[in-house]
N, C-alpha and C positions, 0 to 999 in steps of 0.2 A: 194220846195227847202228844203233840210235837214238842221238841225241846224248847222252841221259842214260846209256845203257849204255856209250857210248864214254868218257864222263867217269869213270864208275865203274871201267872197265877200266884207264884210264890211272892213276888214283889207286892202284889195287891194285898195279900195277907199280911205282909210286913207293914204296909201302910195302916192297916187296921190296928196292928200292934202299936204303932206310933200313937194313934189317936187315943188308945187306952192308957199307955204308959206315961204320956206327956212328952213335951219336947223342951230343948234348950237352944237358944239362938245366939249367934255371934256375928260380928262383922269382920271379914277377913279378905284382904286384897280387893276391896270394893264390892264384894258380893256377899249375900247372906246365905248361910247354910244352916241346915237343921239336922240334928242327929238324935237318935233314940237315947233317952236317959236311962242309964243302967243296963242297956242291952245293945252292944255294938253289933247290930246285925244288918242295918241298912243305913244309907246315907242319902240326904236330899240336898240338891243344889237349886237355888232359885236363879234362873237365867235372866229373866226380864219381865217387866210389867208394861202393858200398853197404857197410854195416857193421852187425853185429848190434846189437840194442838193449839198453840197460841199463834194467832195470825196478825199480820199488819192490815191496814185498811183496804188493801187490794187483794186480800186473801192469800198473800204470800206468806208461807210459814216462817215463824221466828223460832220455833222449837220443832223437834222431830225432823230436822232437815237432813241429817246424815244417817246413812245405813251402815251398820257394822255387823260383822260376822263373829259370833261367839261359839266356840267349840266347848262342849262338855266332854270330859276326858277321863277314862279309866287309865291310870299310868301303866304303860307297857312299853318295853324297849322298842319293839317294831313300830308301834303306833307313834312313839315319840319322834322317830325319824321323819315321819310324814309331817309332824307338827313343826319341826325345825324348818323344813322347806316352806310350810304355809305361813310362817312368821318371818320369813326372810332372814332367819338366823339372829334377829334382833333380841329374842327372848331366850337365848340359849341357857343363860344362868338360871332364869326363872323356871324354865322347864326342867333343868337338872335337879333343882331343889324339889320340885313337885314330884318328879320320878322317885327320888329318894324317900319322900314322905309316904308314898304308896297310896295316898288318899285321892279320891276323885277331885277334879278341879275344873275351873273355867278359864279360858284364855281367848283373847281376841286374835283372830287370824286374818291374813290378807286374802287367802283363797279358801274355799270350802274344803273340808276334809271329812271323809266318812269311812269308817270301817267298824268292826264289831265293838271297838273300844272308844270310838269317837263319833259324835253327832254334832253337826254344825247348824246353827240357827241364824237367820238374818233378821235383825231387829233394828228398831230406830234408836239411835243415840239421842238422849233427851236434849243435850246442849252441844253446840259447836265448840271446837277447841278455843276459839275466841268468840264468845257468845254476844251477839248484838243486844243492846239494852239490858244487860245482865242484871243490873240492880233493880230495874223496874220489874222485869219478869220474875226475879226471885230465884228460889232454889228449893230442893226437896231434902227432907230428912226422913230416913226410914220409909222412903217411897211416898211420903205425903208432903203437900205444899207447906213450907215453913216461913216463907216471906214473899213479899211482892204479889204479883198477879197469881202465882202458883198457890199462895195461901188464900187470897181473896176469893178465888174461884175453885177451891179444892173440890167441892161437890160436883161442879160441872165437869172438871177435867178428869176426875176419877170415876165418873159414871160409866158403867159397863166395862170397867177395867178388866182386862184379861191377863193371864200369866203363863209363863213357861217354867215348869218345874221338872227336874230330872231326878230319878231315884235309882240308886245303885245298891247291889248286894255287897257287903263287906265282911271280912273275917273277924275273928275274935279280938285281934289287936287293932282293928280299925282300918286295915288295908283293903283296897278294892280288889275284888275277885275278877281277874282278867278272863274274858270270854264268857262271862255270865250275863252280859247284855245290860241294858238299862231300860227303865220304863219312863216314858215321856208323857206328861200331862200338859197339853197345849191348848189354851183358850185365848192365846194372844191374837190380836187383830190390829191392822193398821188403822189408826184413829184419825178420821177426817173431821169429826165434830170437835168443837172447842170454843175458844173465846177470841173475839175480833177486837183488836186495839185500834186506836186512831193513828198509831205510828205508821210511818212510811219507811220500809226497810232500807231503801236506797238513801234517803235523807239521813236516817239514823247512822248508817255506816259512814257516810260522808262527814257527819258531825264528829264521830269518834276518830276518824282519820285526821281531821283538821285539828283536833285537840290533843294529838299525840304527845305534845311537849308539856301539857298541863299535868303536873304531878298530883295535885290535890285540887278538886274543884267540881264544877258541874256545868252542863249545857242544856238549854231547853229551846226548842223551836215550836212555835204555835202556828196553826192555820189562822190567819188574822180574821177571816170571815166567820169562823165558827168558835174559835178558842180551843179546838181539838189539838192535842199534843202530837206533833209530827215526829219529834225526836226528844228523847230525854236520856242524858248520860251523866254518870257520876264517875269521878276519877279519884284514886285508882278504881277500876271496875272490879267487882268480885269475880272470881273464877268458880262457877257452880260445879265444876268437875273436880275441884280439889279444895273442899271447904276446910279440911284440917290445916293445910298450909296457910290459908287466909287468916286463921285464928291468931297466928303469930306475927302478922304484918302490922307494924306500928302505925302505918298510914290508914288503918281502919277501913278496908275496902267494903266491909259489911254495911257501912253507912251509905244511904242514898242521899248524897249531898244536895241533889236537886230539891229535896223536900225539907232540908234542914234550915234553921234560922241563922242569919248572918247580919252583921251591921252593914247597912246599905251604902253609907257614905253619900257621895254627891249625886248618885242616881235618884236619891230621894228628893232632890231639888225640883224634879218634874212635878211632884205632888204639891209642893209649896207654890210653884208657878201656876199650876192649874187652879188651886184654891184662890190665889190672888185674882186671876182673870175672872173666875166665877163670881167674885165679890166686887167687881168693878174697879179693881186697882189699876192705876194708870201705868201701863207697861212701858211708857216712854220716860217715866220718872227716873232720874239718874242718881247714882251713888258714887262717891269717890273712894276707891279702894287704895289703901296705903300698904297693903300686904298683911295687915292684921287689924283687929278691932278689939277694944277693951270692953268687957261686960262684967259689971260688979267686981272689978278688980282682977278678973281673969282675962288673959290675952288669948284670942282665937285667931290663928294665922291661916291664910290661904295656903294651898299646897306649895310646899317648898318656899314659903314666904314671899311669893311673887306679888308685886304691887300691880294691880290691873288698871289703875287710873279710873277715869270716869266710865261707868258702865250703866246700861239699862237692862231690862229683863232679857232681851235678846242676847246682848253681848256678855251678860253675866252667866247665862247658861252656856254660851259658846266657850267662854274662858273658865267656867266652873269656879266662880268667885264666891267664897264662903261669906265674906263680909256683906255682900249684897243680900244674901238670903237671911242672914242674921237680922239685918236691918228690916227686911221685908216681914219677918215673923214678929218683930217688935210692933210694926205698924198694923199688921193684919190681925194679930192675936193667934195663939196656938189653937183655939177652938176651930177656926175655919180650916186649918191645915189638917187637924185630926179628922174632921168630917169628910174631907176629900180623901184622906188615907183610907178611911173605912169604906168609902163608896167604890174604891178600886180594889177591895178585897183584903186590906191589911187589918190587923188587930184581931184576927181569929184564925182558926185552922181551916184549910181547904180540903174538902173530900174529892179526890180525883176518881175514885172507884169505890165500890162497897168495901169498907174496912181499910181503905188506903188513904191516909191523911198526910198533909204536910205538918211540920211542927207549927204550933200556934204562933202566929206573928205577934210580936210584942210592940205596943205603943204606950208611951207614958200617958197618964191620965191628965185631964185639963188642969186638975188641982196641982199635980206635980210640976206641970209646965208653967205655973205661976212663978216659979223660981227662974230668974233671968238667965242664969248659967245653964240650967237644964233646957230652957227654951232655945238658947243659942245653939247648943249641941243638936237638939232636935231639928233645927232649921236645915242642917246639912247632913242629916242621916247618921249622927253619932249618938252618944248617950245610951239609953236603954233600948232604942229601936232595933228590932230584928225582923227580917223578912226572908223568905226562902226564894231561891231562884225562880221556881215555877210561879210563885205569887207575884214576883216582880214582872215576870213575863205577862201575866194577866193584866197588871196595871199599865204597862207600856202598850199592850194590845188595845186597851180602852182608848188610848190616844190615837193609835193607828187605825182603829175602826170608826173613827169619827165621833167618839164620846160614849160608845156603848161598852159597858163592862160585860165581858163574856167569860164566865168562870172556866178556867182550863179543865179538861177532862180527858180520860184515856180509854174509855170503853165505847165501842160502837155497838156491840151486842154479842150474842152467842150464835153459833152456827151448828146445824145438825149434819148428819152423814151426807145429805144431798147438797150441802153448801147453802142452804136456806138460812138467812140471818134474821134472828129476832132482834129488831132494832132496840137500842137503848134510848130512853128519852133524853133529849138534849137539856143541859142546864138552862134555867131561865135567865134571860138577859135583863140588864137594868141600865138606866141612863146615869152615867157617872159625871158627865159634864156636857155643856152645850157643844154643838158641832163647831161653832166659831172658836171656842176655847181650844178644842182638839186641833183644828186647822192651824191656829197660830203656833201651838207647841210643835206641831209637825214641821212648820217652816223653820222654827228655831233649831230643831234637831237635825234637819237637813243642812242647815248652815253650819252646825257643829261638825257634821260629817265632812263637809267640804273645806272649812276654814279653821275649825276649832280643835279641841282636845282629842277628837276622834279621827283626825285625818289619817293616822297610820292604819286604822282598821276599816276605812271605807273601801268598798269594793270598786274595782276599776272598770267593771263591765255592767254596772247597773246603779240605780238610784236608791239611796237609803237615808234613813234618819237615825241618829245615834246619840246616846248620852253615856258618858264614861263616869266612873267613880272609883275612888280609892279610900277605903275605910280602915281606920286604925282598930286594932283588936285588943291591945293591951297584953298580948301574948308574945313572948320573946324566945328566940332560939338560944341554945347554949352559948353561942357567940355573942349574944346581947343584941341581935337584930330583931326588930319588931316584925311579926308576921302581919301582913296587910291583906285585906280583901280587895282584889282588883276586879272591877266590873266593866263589862261592855253590854249595853242594853239598847236595842233599837229594832228597826223593821227594814224589810227589803221589798222593793216594788216588784210587781209582776208585770206580765205583758199587757194587762188592761190599764196600765198606768195608775194602779191603786196598790196600796200595800198588800202583799200577799202572805208574808211571813213575818212573824215577830221572833226575835232571837235574843237570848240572854246568856251571857257567859260569866262565870265566876272562877277566880283562881285564888287560892290561899298560898301565899309565898312571902318569904323575906328577901327573895332575889328578884331577878328580872322577870317581868310579866310577859306571858305569851298570849294574852287575851286578844290583843290587836291583830296579830297575824292569824289567829284561829278564827276570829270573827270575820275577817276579810275573806278567808278561804271558804267559810260556810256560805256567806252571802254570794260569793262568786259562783259557787256550785248551784245555789238556788236560782240565781239569775239565768244560768245556762240551762237549767232543767225544766223551766216552766214555759 
């Protein structure tokens, strides 16, 4: 029997010993290791596990995009010199500590290294250093999907999973025995099968770049014609490569803010306007705004107390006049507005993928809205009303698509090793409003983009319709400034002279809002890319 064969035989017998005696596991330096309990005679390092890929709609990978080289090492002075060179000297201290410990270890290297004490494996790194759509994709815990798409499709993504495990002989005090070799069990394979999302990687990355100044908030882009989510971002994004650090971040990057409920403020006026038009309200009827209106002894002011003078539905939307919509709710009744809100997806949770839901949208009941003050707040998106950015995108999309409500969704299907996609059934459409209602609202939104509150966010290279909103939250900073929800919601025309993209931005801040600049950059990118 050769020396190598003898080593392999010995290690196999040690593996059998492990299965009999039992094991204990720990998480050290980002890798899992297993050691024999009560008999320090062998050591096992888990190098990597293969996992199905998450793709965008064009089958461009969103995970498994980066190859990395992992070296399994028995500490040895001569071998460590080669490692210093292979890591460009950047891990000198880490390697020094590992050499002193005497235990086998894993280290990422720039160039492959191989000798009797080192073996290098090329594997896929699950996430990029800056992972696109991180909060939607989710993350892993102990090798299993724990959130987002990773969790929802754990069965699909882990199917046929292979591993690389390396086993070493160690002495009585746990030190690796140099020159004794290592046994490799390798069932790892490059995974082409996986899950196909509606996302477009280029649009996703453009959205994230455009929103770089938004500290806390969310962005959603829909394909207007289908309701498919082309981009979904939450800020700050989670770093799936360093979950421990994220746990201590007071800005809560684990939250997917695109799915969370927020007070909508003035973007909700689109719902009231749609309800009025559907119920035959005269859009030419005027209201005189003095900057505030009194309802049951409570004063409701327009933003910054601005008096808008005589307005009709068109100019009230363009100037975002609270008084007009309070007056409209009084004449129309809350029931009609509630019905329209429900027809565009509010008042419930939205399922974007199996087991992936938005927060439940909150609407006051018709009974609660019999209270004049509650009804006044409701009219311009305050009070108890809560909606998520992706649900607002669905509502705006109903206007941009000519009145059809198309529930947002994120899954196109799953794909096998040959790239064959099993299509996911599209959500059912429903008619939320007449086309004439949608067309009139589009005209008003396009006027708002050109002349109204949304001028700062309107793209310079394409046609868009926009509604802005600023919602009070009742939450204050330590300095006493109220945190506000700043919204930009609208659509961007494509080359066919019809709306091609629906875009919604949210920013939570007590300072200057960056939503206008971000919205403009996103729409200008979309206008140039289609």
